[in-house]
C-alpha positions, 0 to 999 in steps of 0.5 A: 545604443538601442541593441548591443552586442557584448561577446568580448569587453577586452581590457586595454591599459590607456597608457600603452601605445602599442596595445592601444594601436593592436585592439584598434584591429582586434575584433572585441565587440567593447574595448574597457580603455583602462584608466584603472588598474594596470595603469600604474604609476598614477601619474601615467593616467593623464598619459592615459587619458590624453592617448584614449581622446587623440586616437579617438580623434584620429579615429583609430577607434572609429566604429566601435564600443568604447567603454572607458574604466574609470577610476573608483571613486575613492581615488581622486581620479575619477572627476579628470576621468569624467570630465575629458573623456565625455567625448564624441567617440566614447559610449560610457563607462565601466564604473569599478568596485560597486557596491550598491546602487546608491554607488551607481546612482552618485554616478550615473548624477555624476555624468548628468552634471557633466552633460548639462555642463556641456551641452549634452544630450543627459543619458549619452554615457551608458556605464558598467557596473563592474562587481566585485565585493561580496556586498557588489554581488549581494546588492545586484539587483539594487545595481542593474535597478539605479539607473537607466544608463546600466546597460550592463554588469560586468563579474570581476571574480579576483577582487571578489575573492580577495574580499570573501576570503575564499580560495579560487579553485580550479572547479569554480566553485568558490565563485560560482554563487556569484557568477550566478547571481550577477547572471540573473540579477541582470536578467531579471532587469533586463541588461546583459550580464558580464562574464569574468575573465578568465586569468588562465590566459593561455590555457584555451581547454579550461577558457572553452570549458568556463564559456560553456558554463557561462553559456549555460548560466545566461551570460552572453559575453566576457570579459577579456585580458587577451585578444587570443580569447575573442574568438573562442568567446565568440562562437561561444557567445553566438547561435551556431547554425544550427540553434538559427536554423532551428529556432526559424523552424521552432517559430515557423510551427508556432506560427503553424499551430497559431492557426491552426488554433492550438497553443502549442506545437508538437514537434518529434515528440517535444512542445513548441510552446512559449517559452520556446519561442520568445528562446528562438526569438531571442536568438534570430536577433543574436544572429541578425545583430550578428550579420549586421556587425560583421557586414 
């Protein structure tokens, strides 16, 4: 799992047979098979574990990235979740209510103990911490650094606003600072920043507005509640043909400048320096990943 495509991460209630079948046919990059909030009453949690194991065993989620969202450490359900789902076909886990780096370190060590017990290579299962509180937003850097298993961090805005005692305004002012901080913390530690869910799932105009902002802030993917959101998420978190063309041209001109002993190239009055070349390489790497997936 050296390079992971995470443009869309779709929540799917683990106990809902119909939605599990629908998710298997979706084009989401990652399926977050939920054992937490959407699985109620508590008696349905074992049903969810059993169904997820059954669907994985029958090959329904073959070649899909599977990250079940486990229950939090205070729930009494966490150990059951990971003991039963540390299996082939599961790539890692979304860890909710991640408050501090120590919290994620604890979860990582729990996974290590189970991997050791089952004879699974240590570090096999990755972690996506979910940032849902004011404390977690302030501790995002430590959360990213807590374990080598952390491949991405995701923002959960609804719980964050509740914890903050704020108001979820239409313009997104109340979540902007946390949104920016989480993206920066992720990028500072070479993990993937995943933007919050868009709660107005049928308002695709508003979704597009949020995707534009998310991309500007440096996000690389988004939490998804409904399959109809996936095409737009993929559109905005994938390079356009024009971006790919410009990236190739930028690298070509940069290489020419180097051959001529120049540090930078100038194209149409614009300097092409090392930061732009790094960005261009990222665009081409992402484009190659997407083409590989779509083969």
